[in-house]
C-alpha positions, 0 to 999 in steps of 0.5 A, a space after each residue: 203245534 202249528 195252527 191250522 188255517 181254514 181253507 177257503 174256496 170260490 166256485 167258478 160258477 159264482 165268478 162273473 168277471 176277471 180283470 188284470 189289476 194295475 196301478 195307474 196314475 191319475 188320467 193314465 188309461 193304459 199300461 201301469 204297474 201290474 199288481 195281479 188279478 182281481 176275481 169278481 164274485 156273486 155272493 148269496 146274503 141272508 134271504 134272497 139278496 145277492 151281493 158282489 165281492 172281489 178277491 185280489 190275487 197278487 203276482 207281479 209276473 206278466 206271464 203268470 197273470 196273463 196265463 191265469 187271466 186267459 184260463 179263467 176267462 175261458 172257463 167263464 166264457 163256457 157258462 151258458 145263459 150268461 148274456 154278452 149283449 143286452 137291449 135295455 129300456 129305461 123309463 125316466 119317469 118311473 117313481 120319483 124319476 129315479 130310474 135313469 140314475 139307478 141305471 147309470 149309477 148302480 146297474 151299468 158299471 156292473 154290466 161293464 165290469 161283466 163285459 156285457 155290451 148294452 144298447 140303451 133306450 131311455 123311453 120318451 112316452 108310454 108305449 115307446 118300448 112296445 113300439 120299438 120292440 115291434 120294429 128292432 132286430 133282436 137277433 144280436 141280443 141275448 136278453 132284454 132288460 127294463 129299468 122301471 116299475 110294473 107298468 114298464 116291465 109289463 109293457 116290455 113283456 107284452 112287446 116281447 110276446 107280440 114280437 114272438 107271435 110276429 116272428 112265428 108268423 102268427 096272427 096276434 089275435 090268434 092266441 090259442 097257442 101263443 109263441 114263447 118269447 125268444 129271449 129272456 127279460 131281466 127286471 130292474 126294480 125302479 118304480 113306485 110298485 115293483 111287484 114283478 121284480 119282487 116276485 121274480 127275485 124274492 126281494 126288491 133289491 137293485 143289486 140282486 136283480 142286476 146280478 141275477 141278469 149278469 149270472 144268467 139265472 133264468 126262471 120261467 114265468 107264467 103269463 096270461 093273454 087277455 082277449 075279447 071274442 075278436 081280438 087280443 087285448 094284451 098280455 099280463 101277469 096279474 089283473 083285478 076287476 072291481 075294487 082294484 081296478 076302480 081304485 086305479 081308475 081314480 088314481 089315474 084321474 089324479 096324476 097331478 098328486 105325488 105317487 103315494 098320496 095319489 094311491 092312498 087317496 084313491 083307496 080311501 075314496 073308493 072305499 067310501 063309495 064301495 059298491 059291487 059289480 054284477 057279473 058272471 064268471 066262467 072258469 075251467 078248473 085246473 087239473 093241478 090241485 094245490 095241497 096248500 090251499 086250506 081255504 077251499 079244499 073241499 070245494 076245490 076237491 069237488 070241482 076237481 072230480 066234478 069237472 074233468 075239463 068242464 067249465 064252472 059258472 058263478 054269478 052275483 055281486 062281486 066287490 073284487 075279482 083277482 085273476 093272477 098267474 103269479 103270487 104277486 109279492 110286495 111290501 104290502 103283501 109279503 106272502 103275495 096277493 095270490 099266495 096260492 099260485 106259483 111263478 110257473 105252475 101253469 095255473 091261475 089263482 082266481 080270488 072272488 070277493 062277494 058283496 059284504 059290509 065295508 068293515 068286513 072288506 077292510 078287514 080282509 084287505 088288512 090281512 094282506 100285510 100279516 101272516 094271517 090267511 086273508 081269504 079266511 072269510 065267508 064272502 071269499 072264494 078261491 079257485 085254481 084255474 086254467 082259464 077265466 071269462 069275466 062277463 059284466 052284466 049291464 042293467 039291460 041284461 039284468 032287466 031282460 035276463 037276456 045275455 044276448 041283448 046289447 045295451 045301447 048305452 054300453 059302458 066301459 069297465 076299468 081293468 087293472 092289469 099289472 098296474 095299467 088301466 084298461 077300459 073294456 065294455 064286454 066280456 074278457 077272456 083270460 088264458 
């Protein structure tokens, strides 16, 4: 009785490179004894991780191997979306200055294996990538890749979108109907926070991010414009006003500290002097009502039927206001900072934390790291919206109750947009 061998196969859509395999002597660049062909495959591991693997097919015939090589190469070249040329930005000061090492040791060899041409810029200062994106010709590239943390990714995304406005002949401050980015953006996580890459790939893993780029996996992602009455401030994916922005502002003043120490210090210090901001929030409820938002289902229902495109308004003393177009997954919040929105559903999660005691606020923050509902508190309100206006109320406005009065000592308020600090004095409109 013959043993039945289990049949195994690989689909060509999972193959990312074909190479002729030869035995070469040390220092030998070309030629060598032909051994067969090597087929490089992208495999899905547990969870969201990807890994690369190789299948060796032995054959000593030059003719056979060349025929197979040409045929398989032709099939590979027929897959759409797979990049052949990439513009790469590496932020050398990300996290522990590891980004350059991560790129050249882990990412570049795989790009080379996949026959992807790269034009690499190691950035020299904050805003360098943005300046280059406004100038450089992107027509010869199939995508832009950034190697760094959230600040780098956000800067490059902002640059790509600004460039799209310029190429479409639009005024960059007129963002009622912004143009889409012309080429995709790939994110390689190499920063102290990698919320954008983590949210995009479902995992914070360099190899997974690299293989997604090589395989040409495309995912549309919502982005917000942050503007004042007269000008565009920037594009971004997530923002915090209040506790989240004050913590960042304090951390920025202590950049001499190591990254993790700086963050912990800023959180503890901001909690110690916890105080609310008096402001007014106006928002346009989304027509999309999400089924899995338990915490404000009835309120959201009433808003939905009540609104029909009508702006809602709430005001008061708020400890924190989060405005997020994506779920924002991170190691500290496995469900995400905004689990009630999606990557590309056209909506914004508005999470409002009203004034409460410090212990209650800390209890809410601690819930992010668990599977419990972090919004199930009487002082928290969540909304699914399309637009938000945040209007900080100055002391003079409060005294006169006149929204049009101008405070001569008008102060700037910190905003945390994708981990970057923005100081702005007046109303911010998020679309």
